[in-house]
N, C-alpha and C positions, 0 to 999 in steps of 0.2 A: 449557509456556510458560517455566518456569525453565530447562530444558535449552536451549531456543532462545536465551534471553537470554545464557547462558554461551557458546554457539557464536558469537553475534553479537559479544560482547565480545572473544572470542579472535580473531576475524577482524580486528577493529580493532587489537588490540594486537600481533599477530604478523605481520600482512600489510600492512594499509593504513597504519599509523603509520610504519613504515620507508620505505614507498614515497612518502609525501607529500613527502619531501625531493627527489624527482626530477621527471621530466616528468609532467604531469597525464595524458598519454595512457597512461602506464604503469598508472595506477589503473583506467582503462577496460578495458585488456587483462586486468589481474588480476581484475577483476570478472567478465568473461565466462568466463575460465578457472575461477575459483572456483565459479561457478554450475554449470558442467558437472561439476566434480569432486564437488560436494555431491549433485547429482541422481544421478549414477552410483554414489556411495557408498550412497545410499538403495536403489537397485536391487540393489546387491551384497548388502546386509544383509537386505532384506525382499523382494526380487524385484520383478518388473514387473507382477504380476497385480493386478487391481482388488480393493480391499478396502472393506468397508462397516462402519459401526457397527451392531451388532445391537440397535437401540432400536425400541420400538414407535412407530408414526407418531403425531405430536402433532396434536391437534385444531386446525384452522385457522378462518378466517373467509371468508365469501362476500360479495362486494360486486357487485351488479348483474350476476350471471352469471360474475364472475371470482372464482376461489378462491385464497386466500393461505394457504399451509401454516403450521403452527406454527413450523417451523424458520425460515421466511422472516421471520416476525414477530420471532423471536428475533434473527435477523441484523440486522434494522433497528434493534431496540432496543439491541443491542450496539454498533452503529456510532454511534448518537447518544451512548451512554454514554461510549465511548472518546474520541470527538471532544470531548465536554464536558470530560473530564479533560485532554485536550491543550490545549484553549482556555484553561481556567483555569490550567493550568501555565504556559502561555506569557505570560499577561497578569497573573497575580496572584502570581507567585513570583520570587524572585531568580534562580533557575535559568533561568526563562523569559526574563528580561531579559538574562541573560548569553548565552543561546542566540541571541536576536534580535540582540544587539550583534555577536556573532561572525559571524552570517549577513550582516549589513550591511557590516561592515568588519573583516576578520580581523586585520590588522596593528594597527589602533587598539584593538581589544578586547584584544589581547595587551599593548599598552603600558599600558592601564588596569588591568592585573593579573588579567585573567580567564584561568584555566587552560585552555588549549586541550585538553590530554589529558583533563581531567575532562569538559569539554563534549562532546568527541567520544565518549568512552566512554558517557556518559549517553544521548546520542542513539542510539547503536547498541543499547544495552540496551532503551530504550523502543521503538524501531522493531522490534526482534526480538520483544518481547512482543506488540505489535500484530499483527505478521505471524503469530505463532503462533495468536493468537485468531482471526484471519481464516481461517487454514488449517483450524482445528478446525470452525468454523462452515460453511465451504465443504464440508468432507468430510461433515458431517451432512446437508447439502442434496443432495450428489451422491455422489461416491465418493472413496476414497483411491488415488492413484497418483503415481509419482515426478515426473511432469512437469505436475502439476495447477496449479502456480504460474506457469508460463511465459506462458500466454495471459492469465491474470488480471493479471499484471504489466503487460502492454500496456494492459489495460482501466483499471487504476489510474492509469497515466500519462495516458491519455486523460481520465479524470475530473479529474485535477489541472489539465490544460491547459484543460478546459472550464470549471472553476470559477475558474481564475486562480491562478497560483503564489503561495503565501503566504497564501491565503484558506482557512482551515480549513473553514468552513461551505460555502464554494463547492465544495470538493472533495466534500463529502457530496451536495450538490445535483447536481454533475456525475456522480457515481456512480449516483444514482437515475435521472437522465435517460438514461444509457447503458443501464442495466438495463431500463427501460421501453421504450426504443427497440428494443432487441434482441428483447424478447418480442412487441412489436407488429409488428415486421418479419417475424415468422414467418408472419403472415397474407398476406404478399406474395411471399415466396421461401422456399426450402427451409431447414429448421432448421440444416442443415450450414453455412449462410452467416451464422449469427448473429454470429460474431466479426468479420465484415466491417464491422459498425457502428463498432466501436472504432477500427479502422484508418482508416476513412473520416473519422471525426471528427478524428483526429489530423492527417490530411492537410489537411482543410479549415481547421482552426483555425490550423495553422502557416502556411497560405497567406493567409488573409484576416483572422484575428484572433488573433495569437500571444499576446496578453495574456489571452485567455479571455473568456467572457461576463461575468464579474464582475471583469474586470481593473482597473476603476476603484476597486474596493474593496481597495486594496493593504493588506498587512500582515494581522494577525490580528484587528483590531478589527471 
């Protein structure tokens, strides 16, 4: 997690910060190129073979014929823990107020004395730590491989859209809904089409309810 935070800060400092002075499309193109570079760097260093953590299986729980593994319980607990930290940070700290002010109005926040480089760096570090934790938990539940984050990035985007942008707990509920819908959908179609659920939700939400199911609950309150 520390290494990922260093990489995230370095990306912001050496790549995105200089590009912010130019066309916003440049940031999008740089993001796509950087994602491919990082994935292929992982392949070059560790190879493309699947890897697993050699841990004994953790005891889970059974609810009405459905079995939940210990890793899945850990993943849910970690999601609640990290989102609680994020919520308290955004609502109870000066850093959170600075971040929300910057998100609402970048120019006005700068005029009021908020340091844009500090806010940007802190967001990158926090996001990198969260991403590292998510990657570790996902690898515990499945496997380690260079492109494991690509599909889950789409699912995370769908969860944010479903919960409503800016709604912390809405994102958690959106993620739970997508996960449950994927696993229940296996009863009706092949498991190879599980990822179709996230893409279908993105399409439907953008078409009929772009603010998300909890769009009326704007902000982090």
